[in-house]
The first five atom37 places (N, CA, C, CB, O) and aatype in JSON, in Angstrom:
{
  "aatype": [20, 20, 20, 20, 20, 20, 20, 20, 20, 20, 20, 20, 20, 20, 20, 20, 20, 20, 20, 20, 20, 20, 20, 20, 20, 20, 20, 20, 20, 20, 20, 20, 20, 20, 20, 20, 20, 20, 20, 20, 20, 20, 20, 20, 20, 20, 20, 20, 20, 20, 20, 20, 20, 20, 20, 20, 20, 20, 20, 20, 20, 20, 20, 20, 20, 20, 20],
  "atom_mask": [
    [1, 1, 1, 1, 1],
    [1, 1, 1, 1, 1],
    [1, 1, 1, 1, 1],
    [1, 1, 1, 1, 1],
    [1, 1, 1, 1, 1],
    [1, 1, 1, 1, 1],
    [1, 1, 1, 1, 1],
    [1, 1, 1, 1, 1],
    [1, 1, 1, 1, 1],
    [1, 1, 1, 1, 1],
    [1, 1, 1, 1, 1],
    [1, 1, 1, 1, 1],
    [1, 1, 1, 1, 1],
    [1, 1, 1, 1, 1],
    [1, 1, 1, 1, 1],
    [1, 1, 1, 1, 1],
    [1, 1, 1, 1, 1],
    [1, 1, 1, 1, 1],
    [1, 1, 1, 1, 1],
    [1, 1, 1, 1, 1],
    [1, 1, 1, 1, 1],
    [1, 1, 1, 1, 1],
    [1, 1, 1, 1, 1],
    [1, 1, 1, 1, 1],
    [1, 1, 1, 1, 1],
    [1, 1, 1, 1, 1],
    [1, 1, 1, 1, 1],
    [1, 1, 1, 1, 1],
    [1, 1, 1, 1, 1],
    [1, 1, 1, 1, 1],
    [1, 1, 1, 1, 1],
    [1, 1, 1, 1, 1],
    [1, 1, 1, 1, 1],
    [1, 1, 1, 1, 1],
    [1, 1, 1, 1, 1],
    [1, 1, 1, 1, 1],
    [1, 1, 1, 1, 1],
    [1, 1, 1, 1, 1],
    [1, 1, 1, 1, 1],
    [1, 1, 1, 1, 1],
    [1, 1, 1, 1, 1],
    [1, 1, 1, 1, 1],
    [1, 1, 1, 1, 1],
    [1, 1, 1, 1, 1],
    [1, 1, 1, 1, 1],
    [1, 1, 1, 1, 1],
    [1, 1, 1, 1, 1],
    [1, 1, 1, 1, 1],
    [1, 1, 1, 1, 1],
    [1, 1, 1, 1, 1],
    [1, 1, 1, 1, 1],
    [1, 1, 1, 1, 1],
    [1, 1, 1, 1, 1],
    [1, 1, 1, 1, 1],
    [1, 1, 1, 1, 1],
    [1, 1, 1, 1, 1],
    [1, 1, 1, 1, 1],
    [1, 1, 1, 1, 1],
    [1, 1, 1, 1, 1],
    [1, 1, 1, 1, 1],
    [1, 1, 1, 1, 1],
    [1, 1, 1, 1, 1],
    [1, 1, 1, 1, 1],
    [1, 1, 1, 1, 1],
    [1, 1, 1, 1, 1],
    [1, 1, 1, 1, 1],
    [1, 1, 1, 1, 1]
  ],
  "atom_positions": [
    [[0.84, -1.19, 0.0], [0.0, 0.0, 0.0], [0.88, 1.25, 0.0], [-0.95, 0.0, 1.22], [1.73, 1.42, 0.87]],
    [[0.67, 2.09, -0.97], [1.33, 3.39, -1.05], [2.86, 3.29, -1.08], [0.91, 4.25, 0.11], [3.55, 4.21, -0.64]],
    [[3.38, 2.2, -1.6], [4.84, 2.05, -1.69], [5.31, 2.75, -2.95], [5.26, 0.54, -1.7], [4.86, 2.42, -4.05]],
    [[6.22, 3.71, -2.81], [6.68, 4.45, -3.97], [7.94, 3.85, -4.59], [6.93, 5.87, -3.59], [8.34, 4.26, -5.68]],
    [[8.57, 2.9, -3.92], [9.73, 2.2, -4.48], [9.26, 0.83, -4.96], [10.89, 2.07, -3.42], [9.11, -0.09, -4.15]],
    [[9.04, 0.67, -6.26], [8.49, -0.59, -6.75], [9.36, -1.8, -6.44], [8.28, -0.5, -8.22], [8.84, -2.91, -6.32]],
    [[10.67, -1.63, -6.29], [11.54, -2.77, -6.0], [11.34, -3.3, -4.59], [12.99, -2.38, -6.2], [11.78, -4.41, -4.28]],
    [[10.68, -2.52, -3.72], [10.44, -3.01, -2.36], [9.23, -3.94, -2.27], [10.25, -1.84, -1.43], [9.1, -4.7, -1.31]],
    [[8.34, -3.89, -3.25], [7.13, -4.72, -3.22], [7.48, -6.21, -3.2], [6.24, -4.41, -4.42], [6.98, -6.92, -2.33]],
    [[8.32, -6.73, -4.12], [8.66, -8.15, -4.06], [9.41, -8.5, -2.78], [9.49, -8.54, -5.26], [9.24, -9.6, -2.24]],
    [[10.23, -7.59, -2.29], [10.95, -7.85, -1.04], [9.96, -8.0, 0.12], [11.96, -6.71, -0.74], [10.11, -8.87, 0.97]],
    [[8.95, -7.14, 0.13], [7.93, -7.24, 1.18], [7.15, -8.53, 1.11], [6.98, -6.07, 1.08], [6.82, -9.13, 2.13]],
    [[6.86, -8.96, -0.1], [6.13, -10.23, -0.27], [6.98, -11.43, 0.13], [5.68, -10.4, -1.73], [6.45, -12.45, 0.58]],
    [[8.29, -11.32, -0.01], [9.18, -12.44, 0.29], [9.57, -12.53, 1.76], [10.43, -12.33, -0.55], [10.12, -13.54, 2.19]],
    [[9.3, -11.5, 2.53], [9.77, -11.46, 3.92], [9.24, -12.63, 4.74], [9.35, -10.16, 4.57], [10.02, -13.36, 5.34]],
    [[7.93, -12.8, 4.78], [7.36, -13.87, 5.61], [7.8, -15.26, 5.17], [5.84, -13.78, 5.58], [8.19, -16.06, 6.02]],
    [[7.74, -15.59, 3.86], [8.23, -16.92, 3.45], [9.71, -17.13, 3.75], [7.98, -17.12, 1.98], [10.12, -18.24, 4.1]],
    [[10.51, -16.08, 3.61], [11.95, -16.22, 3.9], [12.18, -16.49, 5.38], [12.71, -14.96, 3.47], [12.99, -17.35, 5.73]],
    [[11.48, -15.77, 6.24], [11.62, -16.0, 7.68], [11.13, -17.4, 8.04], [10.83, -14.94, 8.48], [11.75, -18.09, 8.85]],
    [[10.02, -17.82, 7.44], [9.49, -19.17, 7.69], [10.5, -20.23, 7.25], [8.16, -19.37, 6.94], [10.67, -21.25, 7.93]],
    [[11.16, -20.01, 6.13], [12.13, -20.98, 5.62], [13.31, -21.19, 6.55], [12.63, -20.53, 4.26], [13.91, -22.27, 6.55]],
    [[13.65, -20.19, 7.34], [14.77, -20.35, 8.28], [14.3, -20.6, 9.71], [15.65, -19.1, 8.24], [15.08, -20.53, 10.65]],
    [[13.01, -20.92, 9.86], [12.49, -21.33, 11.15], [12.06, -20.21, 12.09], [13.5, -22.12, 11.82], [11.89, -20.43, 13.29]],
    [[11.88, -19.0, 11.54], [11.41, -17.89, 12.38], [9.9, -17.79, 12.25], [12.1, -16.54, 11.97], [9.38, -17.61, 11.15]],
    [[9.22, -17.91, 13.36], [7.76, -17.78, 13.37], [7.41, -16.32, 13.19], [7.16, -18.34, 14.7], [8.11, -15.44, 13.69]],
    [[6.33, -16.04, 12.46], [5.92, -14.66, 12.24], [4.51, -14.41, 12.75], [6.01, -14.31, 10.75], [3.66, -15.3, 12.76]],
    [[4.3, -13.19, 13.17], [2.98, -12.7, 13.55], [2.79, -11.4, 12.8], [2.83, -12.51, 15.12], [3.76, -10.69, 12.54]],
    [[1.55, -11.08, 12.45], [1.26, -9.85, 11.71], [0.45, -8.89, 12.57], [0.5, -10.18, 10.41], [-0.38, -9.29, 13.38]],
    [[0.72, -7.6, 12.38], [-0.03, -6.55, 13.06], [-0.52, -5.55, 12.02], [0.85, -5.83, 14.15], [0.28, -4.96, 11.29]],
    [[-1.83, -5.37, 11.94], [-2.41, -4.44, 10.97], [-2.98, -3.2, 11.64], [-3.51, -5.14, 10.18], [-3.19, -2.18, 10.98]],
    [[-3.22, -3.26, 12.96], [-3.74, -2.13, 13.7], [-2.93, -1.96, 14.98], [-5.25, -2.32, 14.03], [-2.17, -2.84, 15.38]],
    [[-3.1, -0.81, 15.62], [-2.39, -0.57, 16.89], [-2.78, -1.62, 17.93], [-2.69, 0.84, 17.42], [-1.94, -2.06, 18.71]],
    [[-4.02, -2.01, 17.94], [-4.48, -3.03, 18.89], [-3.81, -4.37, 18.59], [-6.01, -3.18, 18.83], [-3.39, -5.08, 19.51]],
    [[-3.71, -4.71, 17.31], [-3.01, -5.94, 16.91], [-1.56, -5.89, 17.37], [-3.09, -6.14, 15.38], [-1.02, -6.89, 17.84]],
    [[-0.93, -4.73, 17.21], [0.48, -4.59, 17.53], [0.74, -4.86, 19.0], [0.98, -3.21, 17.16], [1.68, -5.58, 19.36]],
    [[-0.08, -4.28, 19.86], [0.1, -4.47, 21.31], [-0.01, -5.95, 21.67], [-0.94, -3.65, 22.1], [0.84, -6.48, 22.39]],
    [[-1.04, -6.6, 21.16], [-1.21, -8.03, 21.45], [-0.12, -8.89, 20.84], [-2.56, -8.5, 20.95], [0.37, -9.82, 21.47]],
    [[0.25, -8.58, 19.6], [1.26, -9.38, 18.91], [2.62, -9.25, 19.56], [1.34, -8.97, 17.45], [3.33, -10.25, 19.72]],
    [[3.01, -8.04, 19.93], [4.32, -7.85, 20.56], [4.35, -8.54, 21.92], [4.63, -6.35, 20.72], [5.37, -9.14, 22.28]],
    [[3.27, -8.46, 22.68], [3.23, -9.16, 23.97], [3.35, -10.66, 23.8], [1.93, -8.83, 24.7], [4.09, -11.32, 24.53]],
    [[2.61, -11.2, 22.85], [2.67, -12.64, 22.6], [4.05, -13.05, 22.07], [1.57, -13.06, 21.6], [4.58, -14.08, 22.46]],
    [[4.61, -12.23, 21.19], [5.93, -12.54, 20.63], [7.0, -12.51, 21.72], [6.29, -11.54, 19.52], [7.88, -13.37, 21.74]],
    [[6.93, -11.54, 22.6], [7.91, -11.46, 23.69], [7.81, -12.69, 24.59], [7.7, -10.18, 24.52], [8.83, -13.24, 25.02]],
    [[6.6, -13.11, 24.88], [6.41, -14.3, 25.72], [6.99, -15.53, 25.04], [4.92, -14.51, 26.03], [7.67, -16.33, 25.68]],
    [[6.73, -15.69, 23.74], [7.28, -16.83, 23.02], [8.8, -16.78, 22.94], [6.69, -16.91, 21.62], [9.47, -17.8, 23.06]],
    [[9.33, -15.59, 22.73], [10.79, -15.45, 22.6], [11.49, -15.74, 23.92], [11.15, -14.05, 22.12], [12.49, -16.46, 23.94]],
    [[10.99, -15.2, 24.99], [11.69, -15.33, 26.28], [11.29, -16.56, 27.08], [11.45, -14.11, 27.1], [12.14, -17.22, 27.68]],
    [[10.0, -16.87, 27.09], [9.54, -17.99, 27.9], [9.68, -19.33, 27.2], [8.09, -17.78, 28.28], [9.94, -20.35, 27.85]],
    [[9.51, -19.34, 25.87], [9.54, -20.61, 25.14], [10.77, -20.72, 24.23], [8.28, -20.75, 24.31], [10.88, -21.67, 23.47]],
    [[11.67, -19.75, 24.31], [12.9, -19.76, 23.51], [12.62, -19.95, 22.03], [13.84, -20.86, 24.0], [13.27, -20.76, 21.36]],
    [[11.65, -19.2, 21.52], [11.26, -19.27, 20.11], [11.82, -18.06, 19.36], [9.73, -19.33, 19.96], [11.93, -16.97, 19.92]],
    [[12.18, -18.26, 18.1], [12.57, -17.17, 17.23], [11.3, -16.64, 16.59], [13.62, -17.62, 16.15], [10.55, -17.39, 15.97]],
    [[11.05, -15.35, 16.74], [9.78, -14.78, 16.27], [9.97, -13.37, 15.76], [8.73, -14.81, 17.39], [10.81, -12.62, 16.27]],
    [[9.19, -13.01, 14.76], [9.21, -11.65, 14.22], [7.78, -11.14, 14.14], [9.9, -11.61, 12.82], [6.86, -11.89, 13.8]],
    [[7.59, -9.87, 14.45], [6.29, -9.23, 14.28], [6.38, -8.36, 13.03], [5.88, -8.38, 15.56], [7.2, -7.44, 12.96]],
    [[5.55, -8.65, 12.06], [5.52, -7.9, 10.8], [4.43, -6.84, 10.89], [5.29, -8.84, 9.58], [3.26, -7.15, 11.11]],
    [[4.83, -5.59, 10.73], [3.91, -4.46, 10.88], [3.41, -4.05, 9.5], [4.61, -3.25, 11.6], [4.2, -3.8, 8.59]],
    [[2.1, -3.98, 9.36], [1.47, -3.64, 8.09], [1.82, -2.21, 7.66], [-0.04, -3.79, 8.19], [1.92, -1.31, 8.49]],
    [[2.01, -2.03, 6.36], [2.24, -0.7, 5.81], [1.04, 0.2, 6.07], [2.52, -0.79, 4.3], [1.2, 1.42, 6.22]],
    [[-0.14, -0.37, 6.14], [-1.35, 0.43, 6.43], [-1.24, 1.1, 7.79], [-2.61, -0.46, 6.39], [-1.7, 2.23, 7.96]],
    [[-0.63, 0.43, 8.74], [-0.49, 1.02, 10.07], [0.57, 2.11, 10.07], [-0.14, -0.06, 11.11], [0.43, 3.12, 10.76]],
    [[1.62, 1.92, 9.31], [2.69, 2.91, 9.25], [2.26, 4.13, 8.44], [3.95, 2.3, 8.64], [2.63, 5.26, 8.76]],
    [[1.49, 3.9, 7.4], [1.05, 4.99, 6.53], [2.01, 5.24, 5.39], [0.89, 6.27, 7.34], [3.05, 4.6, 5.28]],
    [[1.63, 6.17, 4.54], [2.45, 6.49, 3.36], [3.73, 7.19, 3.79], [1.66, 7.39, 2.38], [3.71, 8.1, 4.62]],
    [[4.82, 6.74, 3.22], [6.12, 7.36, 3.52], [6.25, 8.67, 2.77], [7.28, 6.41, 3.14], [5.84, 8.79, 1.61]],
    [[6.81, 9.66, 3.44], [7.07, 10.95, 2.83], [8.55, 11.22, 2.92], [6.24, 12.09, 3.5], [9.1, 11.28, 4.02]],
    [[9.22, 11.37, 1.79], [10.66, 11.6, 1.78], [10.95, 12.98, 1.27], [11.39, 10.55, 0.92], [12.11, 13.38, 1.18]]
  ]
}
């Protein structure tokens, strides 16, 4: 959404499969409420269960980049 660098689109699409391929679990956050819950759950999995985890933040939540 609103990405002005077209070369970043395929990279964004490849992020989750690439992390999955190396054994990193992913969670997605599309809203601020999602982010709070996802980061809390990810921290618990990382520290309590010794899991490798990444929280992927939606471009919709970040908004359009202005350079």
